[in-house]
N, C-alpha and C positions, 0 to 999 in steps of 0.2 A: 119716395124719400122726401123727408121734410126739407123745406127750403133752407138754405144757409142763413145764418144770422146776418151776414152782410152780403152784399151783391157785388157785381162787377168783378174787379180784379181779386177781391177777397174770396171768390168762389173756388180758387185754386189752393186755398190754404186749408190743409187738413185740420189744423188746430181750431178752426172756426166752423167746421162742418159737423152737423149732427148726422153721422153716417147711418146707414140702414141697420147695421148691427147694434149701434147704440140705441136707436129708436126702438128696436125690437126687444131690448132688455128691460127688465123691471127697474124702477128707480124709486129711491126713497125721497119723500118730500114732506113739507110741513107748510100749513097755511095759517096765518094769523090775520084776523079780520077785526077792524076797529068798529066801534059803535057809530063813528062818523063816516059819512060817505067820502069817497076819494078814489084815486087811481089804484089799479092793481099792478104791482111790480113783481115780476118773477126773476129771482136771482139764481143762476145756475153755476155750480162749481164743476170745473173740468180738470181731470187728471191729465196733464200734459206729459210728454216723454221726459221733459227736463225738470219737472217738479209738480207738486200738488198744492201750492199755496192757495190756488183758487178754491179748491175743495175745503181746505182748512178755513178760509175766510167765510165761505158760504155756511159752514157748520156753526161758526161763531155769530154771524149775522142773524141766524135763526133764533137767537136768544134776545134779540132787540125788541123793545116795546115800540109800538107804532100808535100814532094819535088819530090817523084817519086812513081810509082805504084798506087795502089788503096787501100783505107781504107773503109771497110764496117762495120758499127756498127748495130748489131741486138739487139734491146732493149727489156729487160724483157721477156725472154723466157717463164717464168712461170707467165705471167701477170694475175692480178686478172680479173675475168669475167667482172666486171663493167667497167674497163678500156678498155677492148677489145670491149665492146658494144659501148662505147663513141668514140672509135678511136681517142683519144686525142693525138694530135701530140706533143710529148715531145722532139723531136730531132730538132725542128726548122722548118723553112719555106721550107726546101728541103726534109722533111720527106716523106717516101713512106710506103706503106703497102703491105706485101706479104701474100700469102695464108697460108704459114707455114714456119718454120725454114728450113725444107728440101727443099722446093721450092726456097727459097732465095739462099741457098748454091749452089743448082744446077745451078741457074741462074748466080751467080757471079764467080763460079769456083775458090775458094780461094786456094792459096798455103799454107796458114797458117790459122788455126782456133784457136782462143784464147777464153777460157771460164773463166769468172770471177764469183766466187761464194764464199760461206762462210761455216765455220764449227764450231762446238762446241768442237773441240778437242776430238772426241769420240774414243780415243785410244783403249778402251776395246772392241769396236765393230769392227771397221775397221781401222787398223793402218794408211793406206794410206789416210784416210779422215781427218787426223789431220790438224788443221789450221797452218798458217805460212809455207806454202809449195808451190813450183811450180813443177808441174808434167808435163811430156811430153812423146809423142810417135812420133817417126820420125827417121831421119837419125842418126845412132848411133855415127857418127863422129861429125856432125855439131851441133846436139841438146844439148849435155851435156854442152858445154861452154855457150850457150845461156841461158840454165836453171840456171846456176851459176850466170850469169850476172843479170838476172831478179830477182833472190832471193836476191842478194846483194843490188839491187836497192830498193826492198821492205824493206829490213832491214834498209837501210840508211834513208828511209822515215819515220821510226818509232822513238821510243825513246830508251834510254839505257836499259829500263826495258823490252823491247820486247823480247820474246823468240827467239832463233837463228832460222833464216829461213833456210829451207833445200830445196834442189832440187833433183829430182828423175826421171831418165829415166825409164819409165814403160815398153815400148815395142817399137819395130821397126815397122814402117809403110811401106806398099807396095809403090813402086816407083810412082804409079799412084794415090796415095791418098795424101791429104794435111797433113802436119805436124800438130800435135795437142798439145795444151798446156792448162793447167788448173792452175789458180792462186787461192789459197785457203787462205783467211784471217781468223784469229781466232776471233770469237765473244764470247769466253769463259768468258771474263770479260768486258762486255759492259760499265761498269762504268768507267773503265780506258781506254779501247780501244773504244772510241766513234766512231760513224759512220763516222765523217769527217776524223778521223785517219785511219780507215780501208779502206775508199775510197781512201785516198791518197796512201796507200800501193798498192792498185790495179792499180792506175794510174801509179805509179812508175815502176811497173813490165812491163806494156804495153809500157811505154815510153822507157824503156831499150831495149825491143825487136825492136821497130820501129827505134831506134837510131842505133842498130847493123845492121839493114837492110837498113840503110841510107835513111830512109823515113821521118825523121824529120829534120827541119832546124837546122843548126849549132847554138848552144847556146839557143835552145828552152827550155822552162820550162815545167815540168810536172804539174805545178800549173795553167795552162791556163784552167780554168773550165767554161768559158763563151765565147760567141762570142766576137771578138776583138772590134766590133762596135755594138752599141745598135741597135736592130732591130726596125723598125717603130712601134710605139705604145706599146712597151714593156719596162719594167724596170728590170734591173738586180740587184737582191737583195742578198747580202751576209748576212747570218744568223750566228752569232757567236755561236759556240758550244764547246768552250774550257773550261778550268777550271773555276769553279764558275758559270757556266751557267745552270740554272734550271728554268723551267717555273713556273708560279704561281700555276698551277694545280698540281705541284709536278712531272711533266714529263719533259722529255728532250725537248730542243728547236725544235726537230723534230715535236713536236705537233704544234708549230706555223707554221712551214713550210707546214704542211698538210692543214692548213686553207687557205694558199695562193695558193696552187697548182691548185685549181679549177678555179682560176681567170685568164683569158687569158692574162692580161697585165703584169703578173709577171713571171720572170724567177728566180728561187731561187737555192741556193746551201748552204750547211753547210760549215763553214770555221773555222779553228782553228788557234792558235798562229803561228805555223810554216809557214803556207801559208801567213798569214798577214805579218810576218817578212820578207818573201821572195818577197813581193811586189805584191801579187796576187790581191789586191784591185783595181789595175789599170783597171781590166776588169769588174768592178761593178759600178753601179750608186748610190747605197745606202748600208750602213752597218747598220744592225739591231742588237742591243745588248739588250736582254731581261732580265727577272728577274733572281735572284740568289744571289750571294754574290760578291759585287763589289770589295772587297779587293782581293779575290781570282782571279777574272777576271783580275785585274790590275797586280797581280803577275804572272799569267799565260801568259799574253801578254808580260811582261817584258818591259824594257825601249825601246828596238827596236820596239816591236809591238805597243806600245803606240805612239811612234813617227811616225810610218807608218800610223796609223789612223789619226793623226793630219795633216800630209802631204796630205793625201787623201781628207780630208774635206777642207783644205786650197785651194786645187787646183780645187775644184768644186764638190766633192762628197758629198752625203747626209749622215746624221747620225740620226737614230731614236733610242732613248733609252727608255726602260720601266723599272721602279722601279730601280733595280741595275744598269741598263744601264743609268739611269738618274744620280745616284750617281757617276758613272764612268766619266760622261761628265762634272761634276761640277768642281769648281776651289778652293775647300777648303783644298787641300793638294797636295804635290808634286807628289803623286802616281795617281792623277786623270788626265784627259785629258785636262782640261781647255778649253773646246770647247765653253762654255758660261761663262761669269763672274758672276756666281751665287754661293751663299753659301746655303748648305742644312744641315739638321740634320736628324738623324735616328729615327725610331719609331718601337714599337713592336705591334702596333694595327693591327687587322685583321677583315675584315667583309665588308658588303655592305655599300657604302656611296652614297651620292647624289652629282652630279657634275652639275655646272652651266656653260655651254659652251657659249663662246662669240667668236666663230671661224668660222662664216659663210664664210667669205672671204677666209680663208685659207683651210678649210676642209669641208665646207658645213654642219657644225653642230652648232646649236644654241638652247639654252634652257636647261631644267633640264632633266638629265638622271641618272639612277643608274649605278654603276660600282663596281668592286671588289678592295678593298685596302688590301695590304698584306705587311705591314711594309715598305712602300716606303718612299721616301724623304719627310720631313716636314719642316716647317719654311723656305720655299724657299724664297730667298731674293736676289734682284739685289745687286751686290757689289757697284754699283753707281746708286742711285735711278733714276737719270735722263737719264739713258742709254736707248735710244729709239730703239736700236737694239733688245732688249729683249722684247717680247710681251707675256703677260699673256693671255692664251686662254681658261682657265677653272679654276673655283674656287671650293673648297670643300664647300658644304652647309650643311653638317651633319657629325656626328661622326660615326666610325665603329660600326656595330650592334653586332658583336660577341665578340670581345676582344678590350676593350678600349685602345686607344693610350695614351702614357705618355704626349703627346703634344696635344693641341687643333688644330683640323683640320678646323673647321668651319670658313669660310670667309678667308681662306689662299689659296695661289696659288697651283693649282694641275697640270696644264699643261702649259709649256712655249715653245716658239720657238725663233729662232734668227739666225744670220749668223756668220760664222767663216771663215774669208778669203772670198773665192768665194763660199763656200758651205753653205748648210742649215742644221740646227739642230732643231730637234723636240723631246721634252722630256716629258714623262708621269710619274707621281708619281703613279697613280692607273693603273689598268689593263683593258684597253679597247679592248685588243685583244681577250678577252674571255667573255663569258656570266657572268653577265648581261650587261656588258659595250656595248656601241655602237661600233660595230666592224668597221663600216664605218669610225669612227674617226681614228682608227688605220690604216686601209687600205689607207685612203686618206692622212694620214701623210706621208706614204711612197711615195705616188704620189707627194705630195707637195714638198718633198725634191728634186724632179727632175724637175717638171713642174711648170710653173707660174700659170696655170689655172687648176682647178679641175672640172671635169664634174659633173653636178648635177644629172646625171642619177643614 
């Protein structure tokens, strides 16, 4: 069995061990090598029982440009058997597969090994396993300042409410062995520390290390989560997961992301207000804002975040809004995005409704289909009736089955599209991203926001 990443007391922590079963399993990895000589850094994402922010961060780090040395990303050390059987390339077109973690490490011969994982702050069990920590084993002179720098970066990437990040030198490594680091984010309160938030902390720590090693370009950003250029046939989708974001099924927007992961033409990442405010949308083709509470979404984004979204769409980016995401895109108050000149009203109705699609040219859907309605926008109205920019693509043809709405839905607009600047906007009042709605309508809306033609396959 491969030696643990850390030694001493850490040997008893399963989250830091590469077990025999993990080592025997194939792993996806990617290696980027600069023209300039330098260190070899291996970054490994680990799916912990409490969360997979480490895997998500590793997948995003793989898109970073390096200026010297070599960056190796080993994705999902504890990958689910189904993913291993599929050998789904999640690191892009340069992805490779190794026989095991041990085989890849022996092949690339890293100077540094960085493990990204999560914890539930189990202080009563193993104090060293607490979240919000960077742990290291290596040169006792060089390692401590690096640990401090990485912990400080993770702290800065968080909010004021985040517990203080700590750094700890666990052991000294032999001279012929790589220095080893573990970044442990805290998943103790996932309602507050959402996945996008914890993933950003992981990226910040890795970015600090690579910056200290002079492997990242000057003024590079830790929020580069996607390829700088769109890969052929693929769409880069940012899924908002900040305040106010809750899917209609009562789950986090991670649920929506899972439904898109199996489709080969989508590359997805969860994104929060901090990244949007920092300009991260420049690496995406479409922003998806799903259900939840639009007022909280607006407050969470803040004026700077809302302005960043508007600039993104004006310059050619796509926007797909569902329920609360449609409220947010409307023009009925200063706190909204004003992406389309429409007025909407709220509703408390819930239940299955019947939709009449007239959207064959846009998303290849026409005719009557059921869908879930969950208090979405009603009384949708163009502010200027003659505005040809706004097109009604579906109408409600029934009332909710479970809980009647305070407004009449029948024969009112349900789905609209239009343009804002150079970008495209597609807005759903009902939920077509989930059963019983036609998911092809939702998926093709994301495609329509980028491409002029949608395949009928």
